[in-house]
C-alpha positions in Angstrom: 115.9 86.4 106.5 114.2 83.6 108.5 111.4 84.1 110.9 111.6 81.3 113.5 108.5 79.3 114.3 108.9 80.3 118.0 108.8 84.0 117.2 105.8 85.6 118.8 103.0 87.0 116.7 103.7 90.5 118.1 107.4 90.4 117.2 106.6 89.1 113.7 104.0 91.8 113.2 106.5 94.5 114.2 109.2 93.1 111.9 106.9 92.8 109.0 105.5 96.3 109.4 109.1 97.6 109.5 110.0 95.8 106.3 106.9 97.0 104.5 107.5 100.6 105.6 111.1 100.5 104.5 110.2 99.0 101.1 107.5 101.6 100.5 109.8 104.4 101.6 112.6 103.2 99.4 110.4 102.8 96.3 108.1 105.7 97.0 105.1 103.7 95.7 102.1 105.4 97.1 99.7 103.4 95.0 100.6 100.1 96.6 100.6 101.5 100.2 96.9 101.0 100.7 97.2 97.5 99.2 99.9 96.5 101.6 98.0 97.9 104.5 94.9 95.9 103.6 97.0 92.8 103.3 98.5 93.4 106.7 95.0 93.7 108.1 93.9 90.5 106.5 96.8 88.4 107.7 96.6 89.7 111.3 99.7 87.6 112.0 97.8 84.6 113.4 99.2 82.3 110.7 102.5 80.5 110.6 105.7 82.5 110.4 106.3 81.0 106.9 103.2 82.7 105.6 104.5 86.1 107.0 107.9 85.3 105.5 106.3 84.7 102.1 104.5 88.1 102.3 107.8 89.8 103.2 109.5 88.3 100.2 106.6 89.4 97.9 106.9 92.9 99.3 110.7 92.9 98.8 110.4 91.8 95.2 108.0 94.6 94.2 
């Protein structure tokens, strides 16, 4: 999946939250849920789309 550089921060945020939620639901890992939520709060989606894409990949690997 590629998040384009022109994607708005809002759209990137919604997409990332959806992927995180699906990953957590599929794995049923409650212990990492708080960790992911803190990470989402830190990023705040003001960085480049590549940074968000890297976080999505990290979440998918877990």
